[in-house]
LUMNUGU-497314 format. One record per residue (C-alpha): y, x, z; residue in one letter. Coordinates in steps of 0.001 Angstrom, whole numbers, m for minus. Layout:
# residues N
+---------+---------+---------+------+
|       Y |       X |       Z | rest |
+---------+---------+---------+------+
|       Y |       X |       Z |    A |
...
+---------+---------+---------+------+
***
This chain:
# residues 544
+---------+---------+---------+------+
|       Y |       X |       Z | rest |
+---------+---------+---------+------+
|  m15820 |   10141 |   m5057 |    X |
|  m14708 |    7685 |   m7728 |    X |
|  m16618 |    9335 |  m10575 |    X |
|  m20011 |    9320 |   m8801 |    X |
|  m19533 |    5626 |   m8016 |    X |
|  m18701 |    4912 |  m11636 |    X |
|  m21796 |    6806 |  m12793 |    X |
|  m23975 |    4756 |  m10442 |    X |
|  m22298 |    1579 |  m11684 |    X |
|  m23057 |    2647 |  m15258 |    X |
|  m26726 |    3172 |  m14369 |    X |
|  m26869 |    m285 |  m12777 |    X |
|  m25255 |   m1783 |  m15870 |    X |
|  m27838 |    m113 |  m18076 |    X |
|  m30618 |   m1557 |  m15907 |    X |
|  m29125 |   m5017 |  m16268 |    X |
|  m28821 |   m4532 |  m20023 |    X |
|  m32464 |   m3488 |  m20230 |    X |
|  m33444 |   m6693 |  m18430 |    X |
|  m31253 |   m8675 |  m20809 |    X |
|  m32865 |   m6969 |  m23819 |    X |
|  m36274 |   m7998 |  m22538 |    X |
|  m35113 |  m11602 |  m22308 |    X |
|  m33544 |  m11432 |  m25758 |    X |
|  m36955 |  m10538 |  m27132 |    X |
|  m38182 |  m14065 |  m26414 |    X |
|  m39052 |  m16245 |  m29431 |    X |
|  m36175 |  m18233 |  m30831 |    X |
|  m33405 |  m15794 |  m29772 |    X |
|  m31355 |  m14641 |  m32794 |    X |
|  m32005 |  m11000 |  m33695 |    X |
|  m28276 |  m10377 |  m33989 |    X |
|  m27843 |  m10931 |  m30232 |    X |
|  m30307 |   m8201 |  m29402 |    X |
|  m28837 |   m5785 |  m31961 |    X |
|  m25317 |   m6395 |  m30707 |    X |
|  m26308 |   m5533 |  m27145 |    X |
|  m28207 |   m2438 |  m28292 |    X |
|  m25155 |   m1275 |  m30227 |    X |
|  m22901 |   m1705 |  m27194 |    X |
|  m25401 |     144 |  m24985 |    X |
|  m25660 |    3098 |  m27333 |    X |
|  m22225 |    4572 |  m26539 |    X |
|  m22744 |    4168 |  m22792 |    X |
|  m26094 |    5946 |  m23025 |    X |
|  m24358 |    8860 |  m24726 |    X |
|  m21620 |    9062 |  m22086 |    X |
|  m23733 |    8799 |  m18935 |    X |
|  m25339 |   12299 |  m19061 |    X |
|  m21969 |   14026 |  m19466 |    X |
|  m20383 |   11910 |  m16736 |    X |
|  m23334 |   12577 |  m14434 |    X |
|  m22948 |   16343 |  m14831 |    X |
|  m19223 |   16095 |  m14144 |    X |
|  m19936 |   14005 |  m11080 |    X |
|  m22349 |   16638 |   m9733 |    X |
|  m19713 |   19352 |  m10160 |    X |
|  m16949 |   17177 |   m8724 |    X |
|  m18890 |   16299 |   m5580 |    X |
|  m20022 |   19894 |   m5006 |    X |
|  m16495 |   21226 |   m5506 |    X |
|  m14893 |   18635 |   m3221 |    X |
|  m17438 |   19307 |    m465 |    X |
|  m16956 |   23070 |    m708 |    X |
|  m13175 |   22641 |    m485 |    X |
|  m13539 |   20365 |    2517 |    X |
|  m15751 |   22806 |    4445 |    X |
|  m13930 |   25996 |    3404 |    X |
|  m10601 |   24421 |    4319 |    X |
|  m11716 |   23983 |    7945 |    X |
|  m14751 |   26174 |    8589 |    X |
|  m14095 |   26174 |   12324 |    X |
|  m14737 |   22407 |   12219 |    X |
|  m17394 |   22018 |    9512 |    X |
|  m19469 |   25221 |    9775 |    X |
|  m22630 |   23185 |   10368 |    X |
|  m22259 |   21781 |    6832 |    X |
|  m22256 |   25226 |    5197 |    X |
|  m25996 |   25384 |    4311 |    X |
|  m25920 |   22052 |    2495 |    X |
|  m22698 |   22634 |     545 |    X |
|  m23940 |   26104 |    m440 |    X |
|  m27222 |   24662 |   m1726 |    X |
|  m25469 |   21853 |   m3626 |    X |
|  m22896 |   24286 |   m4970 |    X |
|  m25576 |   26714 |   m6177 |    X |
|  m27235 |   23864 |   m8095 |    X |
|  m23892 |   22942 |   m9675 |    X |
|  m23047 |   26461 |  m10888 |    X |
|  m25129 |   25985 |  m14044 |    X |
|  m23035 |   22894 |  m14789 |    X |
|  m19744 |   24777 |  m14558 |    X |
|  m18853 |   25057 |  m10861 |    X |
|  m16781 |   28113 |   m9947 |    X |
|  m19296 |   30620 |   m8552 |    X |
|  m16698 |   32279 |   m6325 |    X |
|  m16493 |   29175 |   m4133 |    X |
|  m20199 |   29388 |   m3376 |    X |
|  m19917 |   33110 |   m2641 |    X |
|  m17046 |   32486 |    m243 |    X |
|  m19092 |   29862 |    1546 |    X |
|  m22021 |   32285 |    1844 |    X |
|  m19745 |   34883 |    3429 |    X |
|  m18552 |   32326 |    5958 |    X |
|  m22144 |   31362 |    6704 |    X |
|  m23050 |   35005 |    7305 |    X |
|  m20122 |   35438 |    9699 |    X |
|  m21076 |   32207 |   11420 |    X |
|  m24699 |   33261 |   11927 |    X |
|  m23707 |   36735 |   13223 |    X |
|  m21102 |   35305 |   15601 |    X |
|  m23545 |   32734 |   16980 |    X |
|  m26203 |   35411 |   17354 |    X |
|  m23859 |   37752 |   19272 |    X |
|  m22590 |   35054 |   21621 |    X |
|  m26072 |   33701 |   22239 |    X |
|  m27229 |   37168 |   23266 |    X |
|  m24388 |   37533 |   25767 |    X |
|  m24760 |   34134 |   27424 |    X |
|  m28510 |   34745 |   27705 |    X |
|  m28035 |   38069 |   29584 |    X |
|  m27077 |   36455 |   32881 |    X |
|  m29631 |   37715 |   35424 |    X |
|  m29397 |   38057 |   39217 |    X |
|  m27404 |   41091 |   40213 |    X |
|  m26060 |   41771 |   36711 |    X |
|  m22696 |   40600 |   35392 |    X |
|  m21963 |   40875 |   31654 |    X |
|  m18692 |   42456 |   30562 |    X |
|  m16219 |   39610 |   30531 |    X |
|  m14041 |   41182 |   27831 |    X |
|  m17068 |   41369 |   25528 |    X |
|  m17875 |   37765 |   26320 |    X |
|  m14301 |   36717 |   25633 |    X |
|  m14237 |   38520 |   22285 |    X |
|  m17582 |   37059 |   21212 |    X |
|  m16530 |   33596 |   22367 |    X |
|  m13313 |   33592 |   20333 |    X |
|  m15097 |   34978 |   17290 |    X |
|  m17855 |   32354 |   17499 |    X |
|  m15478 |   29453 |   18096 |    X |
|  m13346 |   30377 |   15078 |    X |
|  m16515 |   30684 |   13002 |    X |
|  m17470 |   27114 |   13928 |    X |
|  m20197 |   27775 |   16494 |    X |
|  m21893 |   24774 |   18164 |    X |
|  m19769 |   23309 |   20945 |    X |
|  m22671 |   23488 |   23381 |    X |
|  m22843 |   27268 |   22996 |    X |
|  m19066 |   27625 |   23336 |    X |
|  m19069 |   25506 |   26494 |    X |
|  m21812 |   27651 |   28028 |    X |
|  m19776 |   30804 |   27380 |    X |
|  m16717 |   29234 |   28968 |    X |
|  m18771 |   28325 |   32043 |    X |
|  m19730 |   31984 |   32453 |    X |
|  m16112 |   33090 |   32114 |    X |
|  m14963 |   30531 |   34661 |    X |
|  m17690 |   31613 |   37082 |    X |
|  m17053 |   35357 |   36971 |    X |
|  m13364 |   35647 |   35992 |    X |
|  m11277 |   32457 |   36406 |    X |
|   m8050 |   34163 |   35282 |    X |
|   m9628 |   35461 |   32079 |    X |
|  m11179 |   32047 |   31571 |    X |
|   m7752 |   30354 |   31673 |    X |
|   m6155 |   32974 |   29407 |    X |
|   m9010 |   32748 |   26910 |    X |
|   m8660 |   28987 |   26727 |    X |
|   m4947 |   29249 |   25986 |    X |
|   m5369 |   32033 |   23448 |    X |
|   m8185 |   30193 |   21691 |    X |
|   m6176 |   26968 |   21501 |    X |
|   m3410 |   28917 |   19781 |    X |
|   m5787 |   30583 |   17328 |    X |
|   m7467 |   27291 |   16471 |    X |
|   m4071 |   25648 |   15952 |    X |
|   m3135 |   28445 |   13558 |    X |
|   m6413 |   28059 |   11679 |    X |
|   m5961 |   24299 |   11376 |    X |
|   m2342 |   24568 |   10310 |    X |
|   m3289 |   24136 |    6640 |    X |
|   m5607 |   21138 |    7209 |    X |
|   m3333 |   18780 |    5314 |    X |
|   m5939 |   16051 |    4948 |    X |
|   m6798 |   16099 |    8672 |    X |
|   m3415 |   15885 |   10379 |    X |
|     228 |   15264 |    9323 |    X |
|    2563 |   18255 |    9160 |    X |
|    4413 |   17125 |   12283 |    X |
|    1164 |   16942 |   14253 |    X |
|      66 |   20403 |   13123 |    X |
|    3532 |   21816 |   13868 |    X |
|    3544 |   20393 |   17394 |    X |
|       8 |   21643 |   18002 |    X |
|    1042 |   25206 |   17131 |    X |
|    4258 |   24988 |   19149 |    X |
|    2565 |   23519 |   22226 |    X |
|    m137 |   26186 |   22157 |    X |
|    2439 |   28959 |   21653 |    X |
|    4627 |   27674 |   24503 |    X |
|    1595 |   27627 |   26809 |    X |
|     735 |   31227 |   25901 |    X |
|    4298 |   32473 |   26410 |    X |
|    4648 |   30762 |   29780 |    X |
|    1448 |   32307 |   31179 |    X |
|    2038 |   35507 |   33163 |    X |
|    m215 |   38381 |   32206 |    X |
|   m1336 |   36858 |   28900 |    X |
|    m381 |   38993 |   25953 |    X |
|   m1297 |   38409 |   22325 |    X |
|   m1205 |   40768 |   19371 |    X |
|    2106 |   41204 |   17590 |    X |
|     598 |   39983 |   14318 |    X |
|    m298 |   36667 |   15987 |    X |
|    3313 |   36190 |   17087 |    X |
|    4432 |   36891 |   13527 |    X |
|    1864 |   34405 |   12231 |    X |
|    3177 |   31742 |   14594 |    X |
|    6705 |   32230 |   13271 |    X |
|    5608 |   32163 |    9635 |    X |
|    3434 |   29073 |   10036 |    X |
|    6142 |   27259 |   11997 |    X |
|    8575 |   27809 |    9140 |    X |
|    5919 |   26749 |    6610 |    X |
|    5100 |   23542 |    8483 |    X |
|    8779 |   22712 |    8919 |    X |
|    9273 |   23067 |    5153 |    X |
|    6204 |   20932 |    4491 |    X |
|    7325 |   18240 |    6922 |    X |
|   10783 |   18088 |    5326 |    X |
|    9209 |   17602 |    1901 |    X |
|    6838 |   14914 |    3203 |    X |
|    9757 |   13003 |    4735 |    X |
|   11686 |   13092 |    1451 |    X |
|    8620 |   12105 |    m583 |    X |
|    8054 |    9136 |    1720 |    X |
|   11648 |    7997 |    1302 |    X |
|   11401 |    8242 |   m2499 |    X |
|    8188 |    6201 |   m2439 |    X |
|    9835 |    3544 |    m303 |    X |
|   12823 |    3436 |   m2654 |    X |
|   10690 |    3162 |   m5783 |    X |
|    8571 |     399 |   m4231 |    X |
|   11631 |   m1562 |   m3096 |    X |
|   10936 |   m1219 |     624 |    X |
|   14273 |     623 |     886 |    X |
|   17032 |    m657 |   m1406 |    X |
|   19310 |    1895 |   m3082 |    X |
|   22092 |    1885 |   m5652 |    X |
|   22506 |    4703 |   m8154 |    X |
|   24683 |    6771 |   m5798 |    X |
|   22120 |    6714 |   m3000 |    X |
|   19350 |    7415 |   m5520 |    X |
|   21181 |   10528 |   m6751 |    X |
|   21635 |   11751 |   m3168 |    X |
|   17928 |   11269 |   m2544 |    X |
|   17063 |   13153 |   m5727 |    X |
|   19183 |   16103 |   m4563 |    X |
|   17485 |   16106 |   m1162 |    X |
|   14016 |   16054 |   m2687 |    X |
|   14859 |   18938 |   m4995 |    X |
|   16157 |   20995 |   m2067 |    X |
|   13024 |   20170 |     m98 |    X |
|   10894 |   21260 |   m3069 |    X |
|   12756 |   24566 |   m3240 |    X |
|   12244 |   25139 |     476 |    X |
|    8560 |   24240 |     305 |    X |
|    8001 |   26466 |   m2716 |    X |
|    9493 |   29387 |    m814 |    X |
|    7952 |   28805 |    2627 |    X |
|    5167 |   26212 |    2699 |    X |
|    1470 |   27084 |    2762 |    X |
|    m376 |   27236 |    m554 |    X |
|   m2452 |   24127 |     107 |    X |
|     689 |   22129 |     880 |    X |
|    2408 |   23374 |   m2254 |    X |
|    m619 |   22550 |   m4388 |    X |
|    m823 |   18992 |   m3094 |    X |
|    2822 |   18034 |   m2535 |    X |
|    4994 |   19759 |   m5154 |    X |
|    3487 |   18023 |   m8223 |    X |
|    3751 |   14656 |   m6463 |    X |
|    7375 |   15292 |   m5495 |    X |
|    8283 |   16298 |   m9056 |    X |
|    6599 |   13204 |  m10493 |    X |
|    8355 |   10864 |   m8066 |    X |
|   11699 |   12553 |   m8662 |    X |
|   11379 |   12000 |  m12413 |    X |
|   10695 |    8313 |  m11826 |    X |
|   13685 |    8016 |   m9513 |    X |
|   15912 |    9816 |  m12045 |    X |
|   14803 |    7345 |  m14710 |    X |
|   15810 |    4449 |  m12444 |    X |
|   19365 |    5717 |  m11875 |    X |
|   20626 |    4543 |  m15263 |    X |
|   18947 |    1178 |  m14824 |    X |
|   20474 |     701 |  m11370 |    X |
|   23956 |    1508 |  m12699 |    X |
|   23523 |    m992 |  m15539 |    X |
|   22323 |   m3731 |  m13182 |    X |
|   25250 |   m3179 |  m10839 |    X |
|   27709 |   m3321 |  m13744 |    X |
|   26165 |   m6564 |  m15035 |    X |
|   26467 |   m8037 |  m11561 |    X |
|   30143 |   m7065 |  m11292 |    X |
|   30882 |   m8622 |  m14689 |    X |
|   29126 |  m11846 |  m13685 |    X |
|   31209 |  m12047 |  m10506 |    X |
|   34553 |  m11235 |  m12118 |    X |
|   34172 |  m13421 |  m15198 |    X |
|   35738 |  m16804 |  m14514 |    X |
|   33427 |  m18847 |  m16725 |    X |
|   30100 |  m17359 |  m15606 |    X |
|   27478 |  m20079 |  m15442 |    X |
|   25139 |  m20600 |  m12512 |    X |
|   22245 |  m19589 |  m14761 |    X |
|   23852 |  m16268 |  m15726 |    X |
|   25013 |  m15526 |  m12197 |    X |
|   21584 |  m16289 |  m10744 |    X |
|   19955 |  m14166 |  m13458 |    X |
|   22176 |  m11187 |  m12606 |    X |
|   21300 |  m11521 |   m8906 |    X |
|   17573 |  m11741 |   m9613 |    X |
|   17724 |   m8689 |  m11889 |    X |
|   19620 |   m6736 |   m9227 |    X |
|   17118 |   m7690 |   m6551 |    X |
|   14111 |   m6833 |   m8701 |    X |
|   15868 |   m3523 |   m9448 |    X |
|   15946 |   m2873 |   m5666 |    X |
|   19735 |   m2718 |   m5342 |    X |
|   21073 |   m3071 |   m1772 |    X |
|   22360 |   m6454 |    m612 |    X |
|   25921 |   m5176 |     m84 |    X |
|   26198 |   m4823 |   m3877 |    X |
|   25260 |   m8510 |   m4259 |    X |
|   27314 |  m10093 |   m1475 |    X |
|   30151 |  m11273 |   m3750 |    X |
|   27650 |  m12610 |   m6283 |    X |
|   25820 |  m14599 |   m3600 |    X |
|   29127 |  m16002 |   m2312 |    X |
|   30095 |  m17113 |   m5834 |    X |
|   26653 |  m18647 |   m6416 |    X |
|   26958 |  m20660 |   m3194 |    X |
|   30420 |  m21898 |   m4175 |    X |
|   29280 |  m22984 |   m7641 |    X |
|   26257 |  m24837 |   m6285 |    X |
|   28344 |  m26730 |   m3739 |    X |
|   31018 |  m27638 |   m6286 |    X |
|   29060 |  m30518 |   m7862 |    X |
|   26366 |  m30980 |   m5215 |    X |
|   27645 |  m34384 |   m3893 |    X |
|   27723 |  m35801 |   m7420 |    X |
|   24203 |  m34529 |   m8141 |    X |
|   22878 |  m36109 |   m4958 |    X |
|   24569 |  m39470 |   m5611 |    X |
|   23306 |  m39506 |   m9198 |    X |
|   19757 |  m38983 |   m7927 |    X |
|   20214 |  m41912 |   m5518 |    X |
|   21502 |  m44155 |   m8309 |    X |
|   18437 |  m43267 |  m10367 |    X |
|   16188 |  m44055 |   m7390 |    X |
|   14908 |  m40447 |   m7417 |    X |
|   14683 |  m40188 |   m3658 |    X |
|   12773 |  m36910 |   m3625 |    X |
|   15493 |  m35217 |   m5697 |    X |
|   18216 |  m36715 |   m3524 |    X |
|   16451 |  m35372 |    m430 |    X |
|   16223 |  m31915 |   m2000 |    X |
|   19959 |  m31900 |   m2757 |    X |
|   20669 |  m33064 |     802 |    X |
|   18574 |  m30228 |    2237 |    X |
|   20416 |  m27748 |       8 |    X |
|   23736 |  m29010 |    1353 |    X |
|   22537 |  m28601 |    4942 |    X |
|   21303 |  m25082 |    4187 |    X |
|   24565 |  m24039 |    2502 |    X |
|   26713 |  m25691 |    5213 |    X |
|   28293 |  m28137 |    2755 |    X |
|   30014 |  m30065 |    5558 |    X |
|   32506 |  m27217 |    5842 |    X |
|   33684 |  m27842 |    2264 |    X |
|   36347 |  m30370 |    1225 |    X |
|   33818 |  m32368 |    m790 |    X |
|   31137 |  m32252 |    1911 |    X |
|   31954 |  m35465 |    3774 |    X |
|   28453 |  m36834 |    3154 |    X |
|   26949 |  m34079 |    5278 |    X |
|   28880 |  m35266 |    8317 |    X |
|   26460 |  m38214 |    8386 |    X |
|   22709 |  m38506 |    8634 |    X |
|   20861 |  m38705 |    5327 |    X |
|   19516 |  m42180 |    6187 |    X |
|   23020 |  m43549 |    6794 |    X |
|   24082 |  m43510 |    3140 |    X |
|   20679 |  m43320 |    1414 |    X |
|   18873 |  m46053 |    3296 |    X |
|   15772 |  m43881 |    3814 |    X |
|   14675 |  m41018 |    6001 |    X |
|   13795 |  m37684 |    4491 |    X |
|   10125 |  m38312 |    5258 |    X |
|   10262 |  m41594 |    3327 |    X |
|   11500 |  m39808 |     217 |    X |
|    8235 |  m37937 |    m308 |    X |
|    5957 |  m35411 |    1295 |    X |
|    8174 |  m32852 |    3037 |    X |
|    6686 |  m29411 |    3678 |    X |
|    8626 |  m26592 |    5320 |    X |
|    7834 |  m22939 |    4729 |    X |
|    9281 |  m19480 |    5184 |    X |
|    9468 |  m16278 |    3169 |    X |
|    8615 |  m13486 |    5622 |    X |
|    7885 |   m9784 |    5328 |    X |
|    4181 |  m10639 |    5324 |    X |
|    4428 |  m13559 |    2869 |    X |
|    7012 |  m12746 |     196 |    X |
|    6008 |  m11479 |   m3230 |    X |
|    9150 |  m11601 |   m5359 |    X |
|    9938 |  m13437 |   m8589 |    X |
|    7404 |  m15113 |  m10854 |    X |
|    5793 |  m12632 |  m13239 |    X |
|    6081 |   m9635 |  m10922 |    X |
|    3023 |   m7701 |   m9797 |    X |
|    3263 |   m8976 |   m6217 |    X |
|    4049 |  m12631 |   m6971 |    X |
|     733 |  m13851 |   m5512 |    X |
|    1827 |  m12560 |   m2091 |    X |
|    4211 |  m15516 |   m1805 |    X |
|    3141 |  m18441 |     401 |    X |
|    1167 |  m21031 |   m1558 |    X |
|    m108 |  m24516 |    m885 |    X |
|   m3107 |  m26507 |   m2073 |    X |
|   m2467 |  m30067 |   m3266 |    X |
|   m5316 |  m32572 |   m3436 |    X |
|   m6088 |  m36231 |   m2965 |    X |
|   m7176 |  m37216 |     496 |    X |
|   m7413 |  m40587 |    2145 |    X |
|   m7102 |  m39055 |    5610 |    X |
|   m4068 |  m37566 |    7337 |    X |
|   m2629 |  m34198 |    6330 |    X |
|   m4794 |  m31159 |    7051 |    X |
|   m3539 |  m27660 |    7651 |    X |
|   m4695 |  m24772 |    5439 |    X |
|   m4694 |  m21026 |    5852 |    X |
|   m1831 |  m20319 |    3438 |    X |
|     170 |  m23509 |    3785 |    X |
|    m234 |  m27284 |    3895 |    X |
|   m2549 |  m29605 |    2026 |    X |
|    m316 |  m32257 |     475 |    X |
|   m2168 |  m35574 |     400 |    X |
|   m2126 |  m38501 |   m2003 |    X |
|   m3823 |  m41896 |   m1864 |    X |
|   m7119 |  m42073 |   m3764 |    X |
|   m6876 |  m43827 |   m7161 |    X |
|   m9061 |  m43804 |  m10242 |    X |
|   m6417 |  m42306 |  m12502 |    X |
|   m4524 |  m39068 |  m12751 |    X |
|   m1203 |  m38945 |  m10951 |    X |
|    2009 |  m37232 |  m12001 |    X |
|    3178 |  m34961 |   m9211 |    X |
|    6742 |  m33632 |   m9080 |    X |
|    7672 |  m30913 |   m6608 |    X |
|   11273 |  m29972 |   m5756 |    X |
|   12110 |  m26737 |   m3926 |    X |
|   15150 |  m26705 |   m1642 |    X |
|   16735 |  m23958 |     428 |    X |
|   16326 |  m24013 |    4185 |    X |
|   19160 |  m21580 |    4857 |    X |
|   21692 |  m19275 |    3142 |    X |
|   18706 |  m17211 |    2038 |    X |
|   16649 |  m17452 |    m121 |    X |
|   19059 |  m18292 |   m2966 |    X |
|   17113 |  m17545 |   m6166 |    X |
|   13939 |  m19591 |   m5897 |    X |
|   11367 |  m20905 |   m8372 |    X |
|    8314 |  m23117 |   m7993 |    X |
|    5094 |  m23142 |  m10022 |    X |
|    1857 |  m25109 |  m10084 |    X |
|   m1160 |  m22934 |  m10927 |    X |
|   m4921 |  m22822 |  m10539 |    X |
|   m7505 |  m20079 |  m10713 |    X |
|   m9274 |  m19292 |  m13961 |    X |
|  m12758 |  m20636 |  m14587 |    X |
|  m14086 |  m17081 |  m14237 |    X |
|  m12487 |  m16713 |  m10783 |    X |
|  m13827 |  m20136 |   m9831 |    X |
|  m17347 |  m19137 |  m10819 |    X |
|  m16946 |  m16046 |   m8616 |    X |
|  m16334 |  m18276 |   m5600 |    X |
|  m12523 |  m18020 |   m5394 |    X |
|  m11454 |  m21468 |   m4234 |    X |
|   m8678 |  m21412 |   m1631 |    X |
|   m7489 |  m17890 |   m2536 |    X |
|   m5199 |  m17327 |   m5531 |    X |
|   m6444 |  m14405 |   m7642 |    X |
|   m5244 |  m12683 |  m10855 |    X |
|   m5823 |  m14431 |  m14162 |    X |
|   m4562 |  m17795 |  m12886 |    X |
|   m3603 |  m20657 |  m15223 |    X |
|       9 |  m21910 |  m15071 |    X |
|     165 |  m25722 |  m15167 |    X |
|    3913 |  m26119 |  m14711 |    X |
|    6938 |  m24189 |  m13537 |    X |
|   10649 |  m24480 |  m12899 |    X |
|   13154 |  m23394 |  m15547 |    X |
|   16216 |  m21224 |  m15168 |    X |
|   18430 |  m24165 |  m16211 |    X |
|   17159 |  m26454 |  m13433 |    X |
|   19896 |  m27561 |  m11097 |    X |
|   17292 |  m27300 |   m8343 |    X |
|   13817 |  m25750 |   m8854 |    X |
|   11318 |  m28423 |   m9943 |    X |
|    7912 |  m28626 |  m11596 |    X |
|    5758 |  m31589 |  m12656 |    X |
|    2056 |  m31793 |  m13490 |    X |
|    m856 |  m34207 |  m13622 |    X |
|   m3175 |  m34269 |  m10633 |    X |
|   m6706 |  m35314 |  m11711 |    X |
|   m8089 |  m38451 |  m10082 |    X |
|  m11031 |  m36462 |   m8714 |    X |
|  m10556 |  m33503 |   m6385 |    X |
|  m12007 |  m30211 |   m7563 |    X |
|  m12372 |  m28238 |   m4346 |    X |
|  m13835 |  m25298 |   m6268 |    X |
|  m10715 |  m25085 |   m8448 |    X |
|   m7768 |  m26605 |   m6577 |    X |
|   m4155 |  m26660 |   m7699 |    X |
|   m1741 |  m24335 |   m5889 |    X |
|    1979 |  m24951 |   m5398 |    X |
|    3669 |  m21533 |   m5260 |    X |
|    7338 |  m21182 |   m4250 |    X |
|    8902 |  m17794 |   m4907 |    X |
|   12185 |  m15950 |   m4484 |    X |
|   13579 |  m12705 |   m5801 |    X |
|   12594 |   m9434 |   m4157 |    X |
|   13975 |   m8963 |    m662 |    X |
|   14979 |  m12593 |     m62 |    X |
|   13690 |  m13949 |    3227 |    X |
|   14183 |  m17259 |    4935 |    X |
|   13118 |  m20918 |    5137 |    X |
|   12586 |  m23420 |    2327 |    X |
|   11371 |  m26987 |    1804 |    X |
|    8976 |  m28470 |    m721 |    X |
|    9679 |  m32141 |   m1447 |    X |
+---------+---------+---------+------+
***
């Protein structure tokens, strides 16, 4: 129903433009403003009639498909969809769909009429033929008769022939399950398969209940069709998870998945129901092409990672870049284990010197960040990690809390959006920073960092340190929403179109960003601190 909504939105836009034109007619408004708006409206006016006709046909066609695909469930909607479809024929709707619906409506009305006559014949001393009642009941139920009428017929069967009543219930459940076996939009393939199998098992286990041979054949055929459909759905789901990065895969695993999807497509093409083939095969082929395109990229990323690990002189920047690229390419962690081990070793190699240099320069926040990195990477186990056998205050003369505002966070499955610049980056945890004379206040997405009120802007520097072995490829940025988003009422929620105030660089020894915090708080357009890590990295971190 996207097109009808867009047509209505276009009509509303035209109404707003008409109101604007009226206002532009006021004295003193330049004529060019009015003419410009009229020119822009002209093309939309030309498009709306065509779009409206297409919307009428689209809605009528979709409704007919919905009802015809499950008449036993939506028979009551037949009169309306037939009327709407008849009106849409002159706009290009396939007439045969309306005719098919009319035939179903005729069968529905006849079946309801026949069953109504039988359930109304109950008079003292006279018992209607139960076999006739059973036949009319099944026919009416499959035609979509009102449930109240069906229930009344079942009550008569139960009253006069309890055995036939039980058998009819079982047989009807099987027939309905067979009818609904192609209702792809209503129930997953596994659910429809189990519904058919459960109904068939109940029929077979009931003594004295026999069904026509063609029904048994239909059960077998539909079971095979649903099994083929379910197999294809499973493979499609796995491809989607692989392409989205939910399941990591190297090129070898991707090729295996491609082969499985192709086999599932072949099986579905041979055995699945037409509706399943129409909906699933094009999707499977499209996803397979995308996965095939990614194979070469995955192989190249893995090779670059191997070169970075094996090359003796690889810099931290190049090694980190290869890891980030591999993670954003959704390679599995086992491919990156050696690279992560080398990155840890390189970072620890000069970490004590970096921390001591920060202390000499009186940069206590940076020194604290390096200390936290050493704790996270277990520096005390290294030969040069003697400093981490002591408390930070012992050799620095200050506690971590005295070095700056310390905020701990965590990248979790719910709050991790990948590297800066990716589509999901805003899903990372983020924090609002503002001036506040009071104590720290907690926010929905993080912590409000507080500064003492002054009448001048303040330079704020934020360091990002690891809280554990993972994450290992972090960045930090300071951003704020655009003026447009602010005018729309987006204050404490980061939305697309944000403005980047500062950000860490790939050459930073530890992620850091600096920016000016205005001397007056702007609660309508606050500044966000956004830490991020490459795709798939989870774990704690610290902002200092």
